[in-house]
C-alpha atoms as one frame of an Amber mdcrd trajectory, in Angstrom:
protein
 -10.087 -36.708  15.784  -8.666 -39.291  13.494  -9.588 -42.937  13.549  -5.914
 -43.917  13.339  -5.319 -42.348  16.755  -8.291 -44.225  18.192  -6.996 -47.480
  16.722  -3.522 -46.826  18.079  -4.887 -46.024  21.557  -7.053 -49.142  21.692
  -4.246 -51.368  20.401  -1.766 -50.036  22.992  -4.290 -50.554  25.794  -5.103
 -54.020  24.488  -1.374 -54.849  24.469  -1.145 -53.775  28.119  -4.204 -55.899
  28.894  -2.528 -58.912  27.278   0.662 -58.331  29.279  -1.423 -58.181  32.452
  -2.532 -61.792  31.967   1.046 -63.104  32.145   2.708 -60.515  34.361   4.735
 -61.475  37.432   4.919 -59.425  40.614   8.331 -57.958  39.737   6.973 -56.385
  36.546   3.925 -54.726  38.126   5.588 -51.362  38.741   6.889 -51.080  35.191
   3.530 -52.191  33.801   1.590 -49.681  35.892   3.893 -46.790  34.876   3.590
 -47.595  31.176  -0.168 -48.167  31.355  -0.703 -44.958  33.305   1.292 -43.033
  30.705  -0.735 -44.541  27.845  -4.005 -43.604  29.565  -2.714 -40.076  30.234
  -1.679 -39.674  26.599  -4.967 -40.787  25.110  -7.500 -39.739  27.779  -5.775
 -36.805  29.496  -4.518 -36.290  33.017  -7.962 -35.127  34.224  -9.477 -38.462
  33.238 -10.896 -40.588  36.043  -9.264 -43.611  34.381  -5.862 -41.952  34.683
  -6.454 -40.890  38.296  -7.600 -44.381  39.287  -4.707 -46.149  37.531  -2.217
 -43.694  39.021  -3.372 -44.640  42.534  -3.081 -48.325  41.786  -0.575 -50.184
  43.972   0.451 -53.706  43.098   3.458 -53.829  45.383   2.045 -53.090  48.791
   3.650 -54.830  51.747   1.881 -57.841  53.119   2.093 -59.455  56.498   2.322
 -63.192  57.128  -1.401 -63.679  57.614  -2.585 -61.959  54.403  -3.503 -63.825
  51.256  -1.031 -62.327  48.758  -2.137 -64.339  45.755  -5.775 -63.419  46.322
  -4.922 -59.690  46.611  -2.807 -59.816  43.443  -5.618 -61.544  41.540  -8.106
 -58.921  42.735  -5.744 -56.119  41.647  -5.268 -57.743  38.246  -9.054 -58.034
  37.837  -9.508 -54.356  38.758  -6.744 -53.263  36.346  -8.300 -55.431  33.637
 -11.678 -53.745  34.226 -10.106 -50.284  34.033  -8.408 -51.142  30.725 -11.641
 -52.517  29.235 -13.476 -49.372  30.368 -10.769 -47.181  28.799 -11.059 -48.988
  25.468 -14.867 -48.706  25.527 -14.610 -45.020  26.380 -12.257 -44.415  23.456
 -14.562 -46.342  21.105 -17.604 -44.334  22.234 -16.135 -40.874  22.851 -12.783
 -40.765  21.100  -9.432 -39.749  22.495  -8.627 -36.673  24.511  -7.376 -33.710
  22.518  -5.610 -30.987  24.431  -7.233 -27.598  23.838  -5.146 -25.287  21.721
  -3.536 -22.313  23.381  -4.787 -18.859  22.535  -3.148 -15.537  23.263  -5.085
 -15.104  26.529  -3.841 -18.409  27.925  -0.266 -17.135  27.659  -0.993 -14.084
  29.833  -0.546 -14.587  33.559  -3.592 -13.946  35.728  -2.273 -10.813  37.452
  -1.321  -9.261  34.096  -4.709 -10.141  32.685  -6.477  -8.392  35.567  -4.276
  -5.327  35.114  -4.965  -5.230  31.370  -8.712  -5.590  31.839  -8.757  -2.888
  34.510  -6.685  -0.488  32.395  -8.724  -1.160  29.259 -11.981  -0.727  31.160
 -10.790   2.559  32.617  -9.807   3.879  29.185 -13.137   2.873  27.637 -15.123
   4.366  30.535 -13.158   7.627  30.422 -13.577   7.972  26.658 -17.314   7.332
  26.950 -17.671   9.888  29.737 -15.645  12.494  27.820 -17.622  12.113  24.595
 -20.976  12.008  26.373 -20.096  15.271  28.135 -19.090  16.803  24.797 -22.488
  15.943  23.378 -24.341  17.278  26.413 -22.356  20.532  26.250 -23.294  21.040
  22.616 -26.918  20.133  23.440 -26.963  22.740  26.215 -25.584  25.382  23.852
 -28.227  24.451  21.254 -30.964  24.774  23.884 -29.629  28.139  25.039 -29.618
  29.409  21.437 -33.177  28.133  20.922 -34.336  29.878  24.099 -32.720  33.157
  22.981 -34.443  32.871  19.578 -37.802  32.202  21.254 -37.337  35.149  23.614
 -36.548  37.470  20.699 -39.654  36.207  18.791 -41.813  36.722  21.896 -40.481
  40.286  22.228 -41.195  40.949  18.525 -44.759  39.633  18.905 -45.321  41.722
  22.010 -44.120  44.822  20.177 -46.309  44.060  17.156 -49.375  43.616  19.404
 -48.779  47.017  20.980 -48.574  48.601  17.537 -51.768  46.938  16.360 -53.852
  47.751  19.441 -53.424  51.186  20.822 -53.452  51.333  24.558 -56.588  53.537
  24.753 -58.761  50.955  22.957 -57.912  48.265  25.432 -60.763  48.149  27.964
 -59.914  48.813  31.517 -60.351  45.878  33.782 -62.320  47.967  36.263 -65.019
  49.048  33.854 -67.955  46.768  33.395 -68.693  45.397  29.992 -71.748  46.921
  28.321 -74.942  45.071  29.114 -76.851  43.366  26.392 -80.226  44.828  25.478
 -83.233  42.688  26.038 -82.165  40.919  29.116
């Protein structure tokens, strides 16, 4: 934010404040429109200063019993206070800068939802497909490992039978020989 913009904003608001001191009732509408536009330009249309000044009404209808001069003086004092507050706000916080547009801000909401849904579906489907591919290859690897283990177990079983003849294996029903000296 440049200081020249701050200076310009404060000087335009100060000029409106000066005009307010000598304004007549016929110029109130023009003054309020111009002042509101200045506040909107430098503080944004979401600013409370802008909202308050936009609601301001100098030209309300009065009845015979109302004190018109007193009401006008009160309105001028309120407008003066708003302008002083605006200038202080700009001095302390700077001027409003509209956020820059990005590519997402140009997409309408319903299109954005459709794009997010479609993109999410594609990503989910790809993840599911590739995770299933990995699990299928893992299952095949496990099946191959099991087949290799079964063939090794069969080889070991066959080698044990060759090493120990069946007649030297004691029968489960026979009692083991007793130890001498017991």
